[in-house]
C-alpha positions in Angstrom: 10.5 3.1 -33.5 13.1 5.7 -32.3 14.5 4.3 -29.1 17.0 5.7 -26.6 18.3 4.5 -23.3 18.4 7.5 -20.9 19.6 5.7 -17.8 20.1 2.5 -15.8 20.0 2.1 -12.0 22.1 -0.3 -10.0 20.3 -3.5 -8.9 21.7 -5.9 -6.4 19.0 -8.5 -6.8 20.3 -12.1 -7.1 20.5 -13.7 -10.6 19.0 -16.9 -9.2 16.0 -15.1 -7.7 13.0 -17.3 -7.2 10.5 -14.8 -5.6 7.3 -14.8 -7.8 6.9 -11.1 -7.4 10.5 -10.3 -8.5 10.5 -12.8 -11.5 8.3 -13.7 -14.4 5.6 -11.1 -15.0 6.9 -9.2 -12.0 10.5 -9.1 -13.2 11.8 -5.6 -12.3 13.5 -3.3 -14.7 16.6 -1.2 -14.3 16.6 0.6 -17.7 14.8 3.9 -18.3 13.7 4.3 -22.0 12.7 7.1 -24.3 10.9 5.8 -27.4 9.1 7.9 -30.1 6.9 6.7 -32.9 6.0 3.4 -31.2 5.8 0.5 -33.6 2.3 -0.5 -34.4 2.0 -4.3 -34.6 -1.8 -4.5 -35.0 -4.4 -2.0 -36.2 -4.0 1.7 -36.3 -3.6 4.4 -33.7 -6.9 6.4 -33.5 -6.4 10.0 -34.5 -9.0 11.2 -32.0 -7.0 9.7 -29.1 -5.2 12.6 -27.3 -3.5 12.4 -23.9 -1.3 10.2 -21.8 -1.7 7.0 -20.0 0.4 6.8 -16.8 0.9 3.6 -14.7 2.8 3.2 -11.5 4.7 0.0 -10.7 6.5 -1.6 -7.7 10.0 -2.1 -9.1 12.6 -3.3 -6.5 16.3 -2.7 -7.0 17.6 -4.4 -3.9 16.8 -7.5 -1.9 14.7 -7.1 1.2 16.2 -7.6 4.7 14.3 -10.9 4.9 10.8 -11.0 3.5 10.0 -9.1 0.3 6.4 -8.0 -0.2 5.5 -6.8 -3.7 4.2 -3.5 -2.3 7.8 -2.7 -1.1 9.2 -2.1 -4.6 10.4 1.3 -5.8 8.0 3.4 -7.8 8.4 3.5 -11.6 6.1 5.5 -13.8 5.3 4.2 -17.4 3.9 6.8 -19.8 2.3 6.2 -23.2 1.3 9.4 -24.9 -1.0 9.8 -28.0 -1.7 12.6 -30.4 -2.5 12.9 -34.1 -2.2 9.2 -34.7 1.2 8.8 -33.2 2.4 7.5 -29.8 5.5 7.7 -27.6 6.7 5.8 -24.4 8.8 6.9 -21.4 9.5 5.1 -18.1 11.3 6.7 -15.1 11.9 5.7 -11.5 10.3 8.1 -9.0 13.2 9.8 -7.4 12.0 9.4 -3.8 14.2 10.1 -0.8 14.3 6.4 -0.1 15.4 5.4 -3.6 18.2 7.9 -3.7 19.5 6.8 -0.3 19.4 3.1 -1.1 20.9 3.8 -4.6 23.8 5.5 -2.9 24.2 2.7 -0.3 23.8 -0.1 -2.8 21.4 -2.0 -0.6 18.0 -1.9 1.2 17.9 0.4 4.2 14.4 0.1 5.5 12.1 -2.7 6.6 9.3 -3.7 4.3 5.6 -4.5 4.6 6.2 -8.1 5.9 9.2 -7.3 8.0 9.9 -6.3 11.6 10.8 -2.6 12.1 14.0 -3.6 13.9 15.3 -5.2 10.8 15.8 -1.8 9.2 19.3 -0.3 8.9 17.8 3.2 9.1 15.0 4.3 11.4 14.1 7.6 9.7 11.3 6.1 7.7 8.0 7.3 6.4 4.5 6.0 6.3 2.0 4.9 8.9 4.4 2.4 10.4 7.5 4.6 10.3 10.9 2.9 9.6 9.3 1.9 6.4 10.4 3.4 3.0 7.9 5.6 1.3 8.3 4.1 -2.2 5.5 6.3 -3.8 4.8 3.2 -5.8 1.1 2.7 -5.4 -1.0 5.3 -7.2 -0.7 8.1 -9.8 -3.2 11.0 -10.5 -3.1 14.3 -12.3 -3.7 17.6 -10.5 -3.2 21.0 -12.1 -1.4 19.5 -15.1 1.2 17.6 -13.0 1.3 13.9 -12.2 1.4 13.0 -8.5 2.5 9.7 -7.1 1.6 8.3 -3.7 2.1 5.4 -1.3 -0.6 3.1 0.2 0.8 3.5 3.7 0.8 7.3 3.5 3.8 9.5 2.8 5.0 12.3 0.5 3.5 13.0 -2.9 6.0 13.3 -5.7 5.5 15.6 -8.6 6.3 14.3 -12.1 6.1 15.7 -15.6 3.2 13.8 -17.2 5.0 13.6 -20.6 8.6 12.8 -19.6 7.9 11.1 -16.2 10.8 13.2 -14.8 10.5 13.7 -11.0 10.1 17.4 -10.3 10.3 17.2 -6.5 7.8 16.8 -3.7 4.3 18.3 -3.6 4.0 20.9 -0.7 0.5 22.3 -1.2 2.0 25.8 -1.1 3.8 25.1 2.1 0.9 23.4 3.9 1.5 19.7 3.1 0.7 17.5 6.2 4.2 16.0 6.5 3.4 14.5 9.9 1.0 12.0 8.4 1.5 12.4 4.7 -1.2 11.5 2.1 -2.5 8.0 1.4 -2.8 6.5 -2.0 -6.1 7.2 -3.9 -6.6 10.9 -3.4 -9.3 12.0 -5.8 -9.5 15.0 -8.2 -12.8 16.5 -9.0 -12.5 17.7 -12.7 -15.4 20.1 -12.2 -14.0 22.1 -9.3 -10.3 21.3 -9.7 -10.1 20.2 -6.1 -7.9 17.4 -4.8 -9.6 15.4 -2.0 -7.4 13.2 0.2 -7.2 11.3 3.5 -4.4 9.9 5.7 -4.2 7.5 8.6 -1.8 6.5 11.4 -1.5 4.6 14.7 -2.1 7.7 16.7 -5.5 9.1 17.6 -7.7 10.3 15.9 -6.3 7.7 13.4 -7.6 9.4 10.3 -7.8 12.9 8.7 -9.5 14.3 5.6 -8.4 17.2 3.6 -9.2 19.4 0.5 -6.7 21.1 -1.8 -8.2 23.7 -4.1 -7.4 24.5 -7.7 -4.7 27.0 -6.6 -3.0 24.1 -4.7 -3.8 25.6 -1.3 -4.8 23.2 1.6 -8.1 24.8 2.4 -9.7 22.2 4.6 -8.3 19.5 7.0 -10.3 17.8 9.7 -10.1 14.8 12.1 -12.1 11.6 11.3 -11.9 9.8 14.7 -11.7 6.0 14.5 -11.8 3.4 17.4 -8.2 2.5 16.7 -5.6 2.0 14.0 -7.2 1.0 10.7 -6.1 0.2 7.2 -8.3 2.3 4.8 -7.2 2.2 1.2 -9.6 4.2 -0.9 -12.3 6.9 -0.7 -15.2 8.2 -2.8 -16.8 11.5 -3.4 -20.0 13.0 -4.8 -20.9 16.5 -5.7 -21.4 17.5 -2.1 -19.9 14.7 0.1 -16.9 12.4 0.6 -17.2 8.9 1.8 -14.5 7.4 4.0 -14.4 4.0 5.7 -13.7 1.9 8.8 -13.5 -1.8 7.9 -13.1 -4.7 10.3 -9.8 -5.8 8.8 -7.1 -4.2 10.8 -3.9 -5.0 12.7 -4.2 -7.5 15.5 -4.1 -5.3 18.6 -2.1 -7.8 20.8 0.5 -8.3 18.1 0.7 -4.6 17.4 1.7 -3.9 21.0 4.7 -6.2 20.3 5.6 -4.3 17.2 4.1 -6.9 14.8 1.9 -5.6 12.0 -0.4 -8.5 11.2 -3.9 -7.8 9.9 -6.9 -9.8 11.1 -10.5 -9.8 9.9 -13.1 -9.4 12.6 -16.4 -10.7 11.1 -18.4 -9.8 14.1 -17.7 -6.1 13.6 -19.7 -4.2 10.9 -18.2 -2.1 8.1 -18.7 1.6 8.8 -18.8 4.4 6.3 -18.3 8.1 7.2 -20.3 10.5 5.0 -18.9 14.0 5.4 -19.9 17.3 3.6 -16.9 18.1 1.4 -16.1 21.2 3.6 -17.7 19.7 6.7 -16.4 19.5 10.2 -15.7 16.4 12.5 -19.1 17.1 14.1 -20.8 16.8 10.7 -19.7 13.2 10.1 -22.5 10.7 9.8 -21.6 7.0 10.2 -23.5 4.2 8.4 -23.1 0.5 9.3 -23.1 -2.3 6.7 -22.1 -5.9 6.2 -18.6 -6.8 7.4 -16.0 -6.9 4.6 -12.9 -5.1 3.3 -12.9 -3.0 0.1 -9.8 -1.9 -1.7 -11.3 0.2 -4.4 -14.5 2.3 -5.1 -14.9 3.3 -8.7 -17.5 6.0 -8.1 -20.3 7.5 -5.9 -23.1 9.9 -6.6 -26.2 11.4 -5.1 -29.7 10.1 -5.9 -32.4 12.1 -4.0 -31.9 11.5 -0.3 -29.4 8.7 -0.9 -25.7 8.4 -1.7 -25.0 5.6 -4.1 -21.5 4.0 -4.1 -20.0 1.1 -6.0 -17.0 -0.9 -4.8 -15.5 -4.4 -4.8 -16.8 -6.3 -1.8 -14.5 -9.0 -0.5 -16.2 -12.2 0.4 -13.0 -13.5 2.1 -10.9 -10.6 3.4 -8.7 -13.1 5.3 -8.5 -16.0 2.8 -8.0 -19.5 4.1 -4.8 -21.3 3.3 -6.5 -24.6 3.4 -5.4 -26.8 0.5 -2.7 -24.4 -0.7 0.5 -26.3 -0.9 2.7 -23.9 -2.8 4.6 -21.7 -0.2 4.3 -18.6 -2.3 0.6 -18.9 -3.1 0.0 -19.5 0.6 2.1 -16.5 1.7 0.5 -14.1 -0.8 -3.0 -15.4 -1.0 -4.2 -12.0 0.3 -3.3 -10.5 -3.1 -5.3 -12.9 -5.3 -8.6 -11.5 -6.5 -10.2 -15.0 -6.5 -9.0 -15.9 -3.0 -10.4 -12.6 -1.7 -13.6 -13.2 -3.7 -13.8 -9.6 -5.0 -17.2 -8.8 -6.6 -18.8 -5.5 -7.7 -21.2 -4.3 -5.0 -23.5 -1.3 -4.3 -24.2 0.5 -1.1 -27.0 3.1 -0.7 -26.8 5.4 2.3 -30.1 7.2 3.1 -29.2 10.6 4.5 -32.8 11.1 5.7 -33.5 7.8 7.5 -30.0 6.6 8.2 -30.8 3.2 6.5 -28.3 1.3 4.4 -29.2 -0.9 1.5 -26.7 -3.3 -0.2 -26.8 -5.4 -3.4 -24.4 -7.6 -5.3 -24.0 -6.3 -8.8 -22.1 -9.1 -10.4 -21.1 -12.7 -9.7 -17.8 -12.3 -11.6 -14.5 -11.9 -9.8 -13.2 -8.5 -10.8 -11.4 -5.6 -9.2 -9.3 -2.4 -10.0 -12.4 -0.8 -11.6 -12.2 2.6 -13.4 -14.7 4.8 -15.1 -14.9 7.7 -17.5 -13.5 10.4 -15.2 -15.9 13.0 -16.7 -18.6 11.1 -14.7 -16.7 11.1 -11.3 -19.1 12.1 -8.5 -22.1 11.8 -10.9 -24.3 8.9 -12.0 -22.4 6.6 -14.3 -23.4 3.5 -16.3 -20.1 1.7 -16.9 -17.2 0.4 -14.8 -14.1 -1.1 -16.5 -12.5 -3.7 -14.3 -9.8 -6.4 -14.3 -10.3 -10.1 -14.0 -7.8 -12.1 -12.0 -5.5 -15.1 -12.5 -5.9 -18.2 -10.3 -4.0 -17.6 -7.1 -1.8 -14.7 -8.2 -1.9 -10.9 -8.2 -2.1 -10.7 -12.0 -4.8 -9.6 -14.4 -5.9 -11.7 -17.4 -8.6 -9.6 -18.9 -10.9 -6.5 -19.0 -14.5 -6.6 -18.0 -17.0 -3.8 -18.8 -19.8 -3.8 -16.2 -23.1 -2.2 -17.4 -24.7 -1.0 -14.2 -28.1 -0.4 -15.9 -28.6 -3.8 -17.4 -26.2 -6.0 -15.2 -24.6 -7.3 -18.4 -20.8 -7.6 -18.9 -18.7 -7.4 -22.0 -15.2 -8.8 -21.6 -11.9 -9.2 -23.4 -9.8 -12.1 -22.3 -6.0 -11.8 -22.8 -4.2 -14.8 -24.3 -2.7 -17.3 -21.9 0.6 -16.0 -20.6 -0.3 -12.4 -21.2 -1.1 -10.1 -18.2 -2.7 -6.7 -18.2 -2.6 -3.5 -16.1 -5.3 -1.3 -14.6 -7.2 -0.1 -17.6 -8.2 3.6 -18.1 -11.0 5.0 -20.2 -9.9 7.7 -22.6 -12.8 9.8 -24.0 -12.2 10.4 -27.7 -11.8 14.0 -28.8 -15.3 15.5 -29.0 -16.9 12.5 -27.3 -20.7 12.6 -26.9 -21.5 9.8 -24.5 -20.0 8.0 -21.5 -18.6 5.1 -23.5 -17.6 7.1 -26.5 -13.8 6.5 -26.3 -11.1 4.0 -25.8 -9.7 1.7 -23.1 -5.9 1.9 -22.7 -3.8 -0.7 -20.9 -0.3 -2.1 -20.8 0.4 -5.8 -21.1 3.3 -8.1 -20.1 3.5 -10.9 -22.6 5.5 -13.9 -21.3 5.2 -15.7 -24.7 6.9 -13.0 -26.7 9.1 -11.7 -23.8 7.6 -8.3 -24.7 5.2 -5.6 -23.6 2.6 -3.8 -25.5 0.2 -0.9 -25.1 -3.3 -2.1 -26.1 -6.1 0.2 -27.1 -9.7 -1.1 -27.3 -13.1 0.5 -28.2 -14.8 1.2 -24.8 -18.2 0.4 -26.3 -17.1 -2.9 -27.9 -14.6 -4.5 -25.5 -15.0 -8.0 -26.6 -14.0 -7.0 -30.2 -10.4 -6.9 -29.0 -7.6 -4.4 -29.8 -8.2 -1.4 -32.0 -4.4 -1.1 -32.0 -1.4 -2.7 -30.3 1.9 -0.9 -29.9 5.2 -2.6 -28.9 7.2 -1.1 -26.0 11.1 -1.2 -25.9 11.2 -3.8 -23.2 9.1 -6.3 -21.3 7.8 -4.4 -18.3 6.9 -5.5 -14.8 3.3 -5.9 -13.8 2.1 -3.0 -11.6 -0.7 -1.3 -9.7 -2.6 1.8 -10.5 -2.9 4.1 -13.5 -4.6 7.3 -14.7 -5.6 8.9 -18.0 -4.7 12.6 -18.5 -6.4 14.3 -21.5 -3.9 16.2 -23.6 -6.0 19.3 -23.7 -6.0 19.5 -19.9 -2.2 19.1 -19.7 -1.6 21.8 -22.4 -4.0 24.2 -20.7 -2.1 24.0 -17.5 1.3 24.2 -19.2 0.3 27.6 -20.7 0.2 29.0 -17.2 3.0 27.0 -15.5 6.4 28.3 -16.5 8.1 25.6 -14.5 6.4 22.8 -16.5 7.2 24.6 -19.8 10.9 24.4 -18.9 10.8 20.6 -18.6 12.2 18.9 -21.7 9.7 16.6 -23.3 
């Protein structure tokens, strides 16, 4: 393995840190690496695997003012690229405005997710709450051959080269970016049309907006989605002709919000609501459907079936988990992050556009979340969802579960004790002929070996374990979302993008 250190950033975190989301599997990094010809420690790299796996990570450099929340960490992108039976690795911090300012100051300047706004040193923040640093650390997608990172509380989108992970600047949608509200995490890209579909939200009426960016990167559609008050939407879904947005009964306590305190409460007497909108529809075209009260972080897919829209997501049986019996202070404080405490299970909704009826069904009794699919099937009927299983009481993943939506069966690979995975992506093999004809790619944090690996599995035979396993230069922090970018798509865009061609790989 040919390894080079390309940079290190200043960290002022204490050496005796005891925060569980800044230590152990969540220990942050300060080194940026460039590694070619990754060492294969198991199996063989498939020669028909062509593309890059990108994963975003919350990676803090400075202590919080008082209360660190794992979603406050600075964004870091990890890239593992494959072609012709070889693989490389890169990791780079996302050079956000907030990171650059704090790096210069040598300390945190903004309040975090669990902190009061007045604790901030600077008030010119971003995001739905303002005074909060937009870390661009939640999500990563690929649009027009460029990686785009985003933040769960809305903010700027940062452009990165998908091979080098080098920050190229902010996305501006050809001068029409909605800077007042920004863009939330989980924008969607329709591979068929090349469109980027997004939403944003705030504490000001109408509280949510929905937009469409076309293949030329022009903002061609942007409409209000009025809500009853400030909400906390996290994801969206789309079909060939519609988008589905949401209004869940987990939102900030209104009395506390008037005092400047952002504390979410679950209101079980209020139904979940779903907004179905034609993809170029107006506010007046919105149709609302009511369903059982819950909160959903992620929707792997949606599609049209006759008069119905079918959507799968991870229904939370306990959106506001009880702290009863939890004696550990950290487990109690961060129980909202544990998949088992939230009781996340795969669920299906059917919205009948003709009658207005809603049907729901539980698809699995297993606790899973962070589901992904073969992106060639986004917005179309799909059979498989690849999800993560959780670790008791912590925001960590201990395995990969393939849900078969046709049979209800599951096929799982359990990571060894002390090894934790990342959101897994499905990478279709070159010339694939079916939905599961390809590979699953993920990154692991191995506390036993003090190392990290890229693990590749056969998407059709998950329980067989790794097809190959590649060692990374350093043990990496756990993280959030990822994406798979086919090599052919990136190269096609590079042929027409002179700026991208100028970036050193």
